[in-house]
N, C-alpha and C positions, 0 to 999 in steps of 0.2 A: 935328406929331408928333415928339417928342424924348424920348430917354432918356439922362440923364447920371448917373444914380444908382440905387442899389438901394432907397433909403429916402426920397427926396424925395416929397412928397405926390402920391399916385397920382391921375391924372385920367381916363384911359381905358384899358380893358383888353379883350382879346378872350378869350372863353371858348367852350367847347363843352359843351352839355348832353348827357350820355351816356344816351340811351334807345335810339334806333334803332341807333346804331353798336355797341352791345353786345348787341343783341337776338339776334344769331346767333352769339354766343360760347357754346361748349358745352364739357363736360368733355373731349370728344375732340379739339377743335381749339384750345382756349385757349392751350396752350403754343406752337402755331405762330404765334400772334399776341402772344407775349411776355407773356401773363398767367399768373399762378400759380393762378388760381381763376376761377370763374364768378360774375359779379355779378348781382344782382337788378335788372333795368333800371328798373322803376318806382320802386323805393326809391332807387336811385342818382340818378335824375332829381330826386326830391324833395329829397334831400340837396344836390344841386347847385343847386337853386332857392334854398335857404337861403344857400349860399355867395354866389350872385349878389346876393341881396337884402342880405346883410351889406355887400357892397361898395357897393351903391346907397345904403344907409342912411348911409354915410360919405362920400357925395359923389362916388363913382366912377361914371363912365359905363361901362356894360357893353354890349359888342357881342358878339353870338352869331355864330359862324362860319356856321351854317346860313342865317341871314338875310343875312349879307354875301355869301354865295355866290349865293343866289337873286337878290339885287339886282344882282350883277355879271352874271349870266347873262342878264339882260334885254337886254343888248347882243348882237346876233347874232355879232359877231366874238369876244366873250368866250366864248359858248357853243361856237363852233367850236374855239377854242383849248383850252378845258376838255376837250371830248370827245376831240380829237385827242391831247392829252397823255396822257390815261388809256389810250387805245387803243394808243398807241405802245409802252407798257410790256409788252404781251402779243401784239399782233397787227400789229406794224410790217411794212409792205410785203406784207401778206397780203390775199387777197380777203375773208376773213372779217372783217378789220378794216373794210373799206369797207361790208360788210353791217351790221356792228354800228354804225358811224357813222350809217348811214341810220336804223336803229331808234332810237338815242338822240336823234337830231336832232328826232324827232317827239314826244318827251316834253316835258311842261311843265317849267319851272325847278324847281318843287317836287318833281315826280316824279323828275327827274334827280338832284337833290341827295340825296333820300331813298335812291335805289337805290345811289348811290356811297358813301354813308356806312354803310349797313347791309350792303352787299355784294350783288352781283347774281349770281344763280344761273341756270342754263339753264332752270329751270322759270319764272323771271320773264319769259322771252321769250314765253311762251305758245306759239303755233304758229309763231313766227318761227324760221327755221332758219339756223344758221351752218355749213352743209355738214357735212363729216366731224366737225368739232368737236362739233356737236350730237349726231350719231349715236354718237359714242364716249363722250360724257360721261354721267354720272349726272345726274338732274334737280337734285340738291342740290349738284353741283359748282359752285364759284364761277368766274364769268367775271371779275369784279372782286372781290377779297377785301374783307371788312368792315374798317372802320377804327376799332376800339375805342380805339386809342392816341391818337386825336384829342382824347380827354379831356385829355391832357397837352399843352396848347397851347404850352407853353414851348419845346418841342423842335424843331418843324418850322420855326419862324422866330423871330428875336429882333431887337429894335431896339437900336441903339447910336447915340447922337447923333441926327442927323436922317436916318439911313439904316437899312436893314433887311438882314438876312441870311436868304436862303431856303436852308435847310440841306440838305446831302446826308446822308440818314439812314443809320445803320449797317446796319440790317437791312431786307431787302426788304419785310417786312410793313408798314413805316412809310413807304416812299418815296412812295406816292400822296398822303400828307398834304401834302407839299411842293407838289404840283401844285395842290391846293386853295388854298394860301396864295399861290402865284404868280398864280393867276387873280384873286384878290381884290386883291392889291397892284398888278397890272397894269391892271385894268379898273374897279375900284370908284372912283367919283368922289372918295370921301373920301381916297384915297391917290394921287391924280394927281401925277405928277412925283417920286415917291419915289426916293431914291438907293439903290443896291444895293451892299453890301459883298461879298456872296457870293451867287451865284444858280445853284444846282445844276440847276434845271429848264431854264433857257434856255441852259445851257452846251453846247458841242459835244462835250465829253468828260465822263466820269464823274469828278466832283470827289471828293477824299478826304472822308471822313465827319466831320461836326461836328454837334453837337446843342445846342440852346439851354439845356438843363439844366446844361451844363458851363460856361456863360458868365455871369459876374457883373460888371456894370458898376458898380464901386465908387466911381468919381469920373470927372469929365471927362477926367482924365489917366491913368487906370489901369483895365485890364480883367483879371479873373482868368479863366483857362480851364483846366478839368480835362482831364487826359490819362488816360483809362481805356478801357473797352471800346467806348465810343460815339464818341469824338473822337480823330482821328489827328494825330500831330505835323505831317504835311504840311499839313493843313488850318489848323493854328494859324499856320504860317509864311505861307501864302498870305493868310490873313485879316490877319495883322499887317502885312504889306507894304502891303496895300490901305489899312488904317487909317492907317498912318504917311504914306503918299503923300498922303492927303487931310486930314492933320492932325486926324483924328477922335479920336485918343488919342496919348499919347506913350510909353506903357509897357504891355506885356503880361506878366503873370506866369503861366506855365504850371505847373500843379500835378499831380504824379504821384498818382493815386488807387489805393487798394488794389483788387486784382482780386477783388472780391466783388460779388454781385448787390445787396446792401444799399447799395453805394456806386456804383450804375451811372452816376450823374452827380455833378458837383461839388456841386450843391445838395441832394443827399441826405447829403452830408458836412458842409456848412456853409452858412449864409446870414447875410447882414448884417441886423441888426435895429435898430441905432442908429448914431449918428455914429462911435462908437469900439468898437462891440460886435458880435460874431458869436456865433451859436449853433452849436456845433461838436459833432458826434456822436462823432468819433474822440477817445479819451481821451489818446493819447500824441502831443502836438504835435511832439515832436522826431523822430518817425518820418515826418513829412510833409515832403517836399522838393520842389524844383522848379527853375525856370529863369526868370530875368528877361530879357525880350527888349525891345530898343530899336532905333531906326533906325540904320543904318550910314551911310556916306558917299554911297551911291547908293540909288536906289529899290529895287534888287534885293538889297541887302545888309542883313543883320540882325546885331546884336551880342547874343550869347547868353551869359549868365553863370549858372553853377550857384548855387543858393541852398540853404543847409543848413537854415536856420530860416525857414520860409515866412511865419510870422506876424510875425516881426520885419521881414521885407521888406514885407509888406502895411502894417504900421504906418508905416514910412518913406514909403511911397507916399501915405499919408493925412496925412503931416506930424504923426504922433503919436509920443510916446515909447514907448508900448506899447498893445496892444489889450486890451480886456476880453472874455475868452472865457467863454461860458456853456456848461457841459456839462449835458445832461439828467440829472436826479437819479435816485435809486433804486439798488438793488443791481445786480449784474451781470445778473441775469435780467430785471429791469425795463428796464435800459438796452437790452439786446438786443431785447426785445419792442417797446419804443417806437421804436427805430431802424427796425424792420421796418415800423412804421406812420408813418414819416416825421416823427418828433418834431423834427428839425432843419430840415425843409423848410418854411420859413415865408415868407409873402408880407407884406412891410412895406407898409402903406398910407400911412404917414408915419413920421418918426423915432420909434422907441420904441413903435409900435403895429403889431401883427402879427395875422395870422389863422392859427389852428392847429386841428387835430382835437381834439375834446373828450376822446377816449379816452386821450390821452397825459398822464395826470394828474401823473406825476412831473415831466415836462418843464414842464408848465404852472406847477406850484408853484415850480420853480426860476426860470423866467423872471419870474414875478411878484415873487419876492424880489429880483430884480435890477432892479425898477422898469420892467419891460416890460409894457405894457398888451396883454393877449391877448384877442382876440375869438375865441370858439370856434364851430366848426361840427361837425355830426355827420359821422362818417366810417366807419360800420360797413360800408357798401358801397363808397364811394369809396376808402377806405383800402386795400381789398383789391386795388386796381389797382397798388399800390406807387408812389403819388405824392401829395404833399401840396399845400397851397395855392399854393406857388410853381410847382410842376410844372403845375398846372391852369390857369395864367394866362399870357397874353402881353401884358404892359404895352406900350402904344404911345405913351403920353404921361405924363410926370411933370412937376411944376412945376420 
């Protein structure tokens, strides 16, 4: 399992089919779970099936998180770890936590994964009591919240080189996703012996937030990391020190993101689609600035230099004289509308071949004029979650 590029031929990817995990998303709770709207679960699932099949049709092995979890939980120690980590977030050192552990331990792997994806309510306990918690709660109150954002597999973990980062999510609604990924990477035989660059779940302290949508591995020697509402500067420094210490990369470029929901992650602003080409949503490149980070003289020292023109800096990191920047086409109204449906959030399955939502017609036409081969998927439901093909995928191996 290795990732040294955003565009090298994709071999293996982890996805999550959103049916159960969005089935308890409602108009009254969707904003609590970082959604702007309520998705139609069955239709979203069918659209996601097309996304997964498109990948398979082009030689990509697709792993589904629900299957990986069930396979991992067949190990008793994995099931114990999984249950304990989820309970610790709400019932640490409480009698109710021990009662809940006993209840969950008797569930099958399939039942356990289903409940912790769609969210577990007090009514799901049947007649099982959690003491005062059960007496005080309404039947539809969540013991464990639903995980609709698991659809966006990019964020809770990302691979870089031969290691993985299990991320500290910015918002509480997403933090249980990292527990699921930690369970898989720790216990599934496929990932035995994996290196960890960042491990928020098994850390003794709350690590600063970082999410995979902010991380682009553009070459073996350079990583881009967005600094916005989801990734903190402290996390970038911690990760950079770790990567430099183990020679996993030689340069990190931190990029300041506009403070807008439409640019919640770096990959909603820009994605790499060919050896010298990025699709960029933001029309004024000169307004994007950042910092180049390299190793200092000691393991705990970083050299940080301000960068005025981020794209010139990226070009130099790729040994290019300049980058080819593609901006989604159309007038101002079309650009804003298609940015909202992630016109620049593209998953490259090999150089010059990307997957995109069919609804972003202006962006598709522009990409094709630039000789980018675009494979389209439906996104009338998936797109309402505010994430495109890159957001929905966690590549674990590229050529």
